[in-house]
N, C-alpha and C positions, 0 to 999 in steps of 0.2 A: 675688582670693580665691575668686570663684565657679569659675573654671577649676581652681584647686587642689583645691577640694572635689570637683569632677566627676571629676578624675583619681583622687582617693582612692576615690570611690564605685565607679568602674570597676575599680580594683585589688581592692577588697574583693569585688565580685561575681565577678570572675575567680577569686579564691581559692576561693570557695564552689563555683563551677562545676567547677573543677579537683579540689577535694576530693571531690565526689560522683562524678566520673569515676574517680578513683583508688580510691575505696572500692568501686565496682562491679568494677573490675579485680581488686582484692584478693579480693572474694567469688568471682569466677570462678576465681582461682588456688586458693582454698579447695576449691571443687567439683572442680577438676582433680585435686587431691591425693586426694580421696575416691574419684573414679573410678579413679585410679591404684592405690589400695589394692585395689579390687575386681578390677581387671585383674591385679594380682599374685597375689591370693589364689585366683583362678580359673585361674591359670596360662595366661592368655590372651595375654600379652605377646609371644609368639613366633609368633602365628598369622598375622601379616602380615609376609612375609619380604622386602618391598621398601619402599623409601622414595620415595614420590611426593608431594612437598610440595603440588602443585597438583591433579593429576588424582586423587590418592588421597583427596580430600575426599568423593568419591562412592563408595558401596559397590558391589559387583557388582549389576547390575540385571536381568540375563538369566541363563538357565540356563547358557548357554555361558560367560559371564563367571565364574559361580560355579565351574564345572568347571575353568576355567583357574586360578583362585585356589587351589582345592583341590589341583590338581596341583602347583602351586608349593610349597604347604605340605607335600605328601607327600615332597618332596626334603629337608626340613629334619631336623636331628638329633632334634628333639622328636617328630616323627611317627615317625621310624624306630626310635627307642629307647624311647619312652614311649606314644605314641598310635597305634601300629600297628593298623590295622583300624577306626579312627574313621570314622563315617559322615558324610555331608555335613551332615545336620541338626545333628549334634554339633559339627562344625566351625563352622557358622554361629553357634552360641552363643558360642564363645570368640572368634570373629572380631568379633562385635558389640562386645565390651568394648574390644578394642584399637583398633578403628575409632573408637568413641566417644571414647576417650582422645586419640587423635590429632586428631579433629575439634574437640574442646574446646580443644586447644592452638592450633589455627588460629583459633578464635573469640576466644581471648584476644589473639592477635596483632592481629586486626582491631579488637577493642574498644579496644586501646591505640593502634595506629598511625593509624587513620582519624580519631579525635577529635584526636589530637596534630597531625596535618596541618591539620585544620580550625581548631583553636585558634591554631596558629602563623600561618596565613595571615590570620586575622581579628583578630589581636592580642588573643586571649583567654587566652593563657598566663599563669600566675601569675608575678609579677615575680621574677626571679632563678632560675627553674627550668628554663630551656631545656637547659642542659648536663646537669642531673640527668635530665631526660626522655630525652635521647638515650642516656644511660648505661643507663637502664631498658630502652629499646628494644634495645640491644645485648645486655643480660643476657637478655632474652626470646628473642632469636635464638640465643644460646648454649645456652639451655635446650633448644630444639628439636634442636639438633645433639647435645647430650649424651644426649637421649632415644634417638636413633637409634644413637649410639655404644654405649649400653647394650644395646639390642636386638641389635646385631651380635655382641656377645660370646656370645650364645646360639645363633648360627646357624652356628657353625664345627664344633666337635666335641662339646662338652659341651652338652646341651640345657637349659641354665640360664644366666641372665644373671649376669655378674660382680657379686658383692655390693658390691664397691668402686664399680662404676659405678652400681649402684642407689642406694647411699648418696649419691653425688655428685649424681645426678638429683633425689633427694628433698630434699637439703640446699639445692640451688640453687632449687628451687621454693619452699621455705619462706622462704629469704632474700628472694626476689623478692616474695612475699606480705607479708612483714614490712615491707619497705621501702615498698611501696605503702600499707600501713595506717598506718605512722608518718607518711609525708608527708601522707596525707589528714587525719590528726588535726592536724598542724601547720597546714595551710591552713585547716581548718574553725575552729580556735581563732583563727587570725590574722584571719579574717573576722568572728569573733564569733558564728558560727552555733551553736556549742556552748559551753556554760558549763562549762568543765572546772575543777572546784574544785582549786586547788593544795594540795599536801600540805606542811605545814611540815617540810621535809626537812633532814637533816644529811648530811655526807659519809659517815657510817657507814651511814645508811639507803640512800643511793644505791649504795654499794658492795654492800650486801646484795642490792638488786634486780639489779644487774649480775651478781653471782655466781649468783643464781637463774636468770637468763637463760642464763648460760654452762652451767650444769648441765642445764637443759632442752634446750639445743641439742645437747650431747654425748649425752644420753640418747636423743634422736631419732636421732642418727647411729648409735648402737649398735642402736637398734631396726631401722634399715634393714639393718644387718649380720645381725640375727636373721632378718628376713624373707628376705633374699637367700640365706641358708644353710639356711632352713627349720629353724632352731635352736629355734623355739618348739614343735616337735613332739616334743621329748624333755623329760624331767623336768617332767611336767605336774602338779606339786604345789607347794604354797606353805606355809611359807617354805623348807622343806628341799628338797634336790635328791637324790633317791634315798636318803633317810634320813640324809643328811649335809648340813652347812651348805655344804661345798665338795666337789663331785664329784671322785672319784679321778682321772679322766682329764683334768682341767683342764690339766695341764702335760705332756701326752704329746708335744707337738711341740717340735722344735728349730729355731732358737733359741727360748728360753722366751717372749720377747715376742710371737712369732708366734701363740701360743695365744690372746692377747687379741683378735685380729682374724680368726682362721681356725678355731680349735677350737670346735666347736659348743657344747660344754658351757661353755667359758670365755666365749664371746660372750654366751650367755644369762645366765650369772652376772653379767657386767659390766652388762648391761642392767638386770637386777633391782635391783642395789644402786646403780647410778647413778640409777635411777628413785626409789629410796627417798630418796637424798640430795637429789635435785631436789624431791621432794615435801615434805620437811622444810624446806628452804630457802624454797620458794615459799609454803608454808602459813604459815610464820612471818612472811614478808614481807607476806602478805595481812593477817595479824593486826596488824602494825605500821602498815599503811596503812589499816586499817579497811575492807577491801574484801571484802564477802561474795561478790561475783561471782567474784573470783579464787580465794578460798578454796574455794568450791563446785566451781569448774572443776577445780582440781588434785586435790581429794579424789575427785571422780567419775572423773577420768582415772586415778588410781592404782588405784581399784577395778576399772575396766575392764581395766587391764593384768593384774591377778590373775585376773579372770574369763576373759579371753582365753586365758591360759595353762591354767587348769583345764579349759576347754572343748576343749582340743586345737586351738586357733586356729579356732574356729567363725567362719564368714564374717561374720555380722551383728556379733558382738562385736569382731572384729578390725578391721572397717571403722569402727565407732564409736570404737575405741581410737585410730586414726589421726586421725579427726575431732576427738577430744578433745584430742589433742596440739596441734592448731592453735588450738582455742578457748582453751586454757590459755595458749598463746604470745601470742595477741592480747590476752587479759585482762592478762597481765603487762606487755606493751608499753604498754597504756593507763595502768597504774599508774606505770610508769617515766616516762612523759610527764608525769604529774602531779607526780612528785618533782622533775623538772627545772624545772617552773613554780614550785614552792615554793622552789627554790633561786635563783630569779631568772635562770635560764639561758634562752637562746633555743634551743628545740628545732627545729633545721633538718634 
């Protein structure tokens, strides 16, 4: 009996240790997305034209190294077509954000891989999570590859990254952060470290929450399209677009469905009204689950979206808007976790 209790005690302490580690990693992914937003908004993402996974962790440290880096950048389409005549101090400003973004990605990799190896070797991994952790490690590696795949699309002819690749990069980051957060909640609850009050849920309430999650996810996807196409720089009014509910050039492209993902006016229109639907669904879900945190988060996020548009995508507001999307997503995941508990389900 004593040995059985000791095994259970070790298991519970491992759960809590793993939960804190995963929560830290989720927070690092959150910050990575914020830094990524600044990198995109300052058009810094194409300032480093080479991918050096190891040696690239250090920025240029001497005048000769800076000159070499700047000469490499001068050969890129962004310099040739947009930033011709840029000075070295100006280059250093955009270089900083892309370097920080890549460095942060390396930090996330180390913050996950090193504790994983240590916990594995010392028997401190949460029971039943080895395969899941290996999957997360692979997902993180894929995210690094996707980041470079995205940057490469802007180093050929057109000095802008593909908005499809940008959307893939952001979606993968948020997926990774959401999984880390969900697993941390599960392990902390299993350990008893947090008292998560279950919601007396019904299948209807759980469907409502999943639908809200689906709309928030799709809204974020279209937000990445808006960012990648710079579609937020047109029709900076709300709720009308150029004096009309639906702008006239929305369907100029052929085939018609192409407009929804490539036409600047259509992409912005889609993001606006997907956001409104996500807002209504999430706010009503927050009311049904009696969650002031979720309700406040989605309300503030909706307002930030409008203010970002009206400000012609001002850097502080646009950055807060991306951060708000992640806060809203995390708050919704927390409430969804509670609905599963209330249904007697095991949230794994």
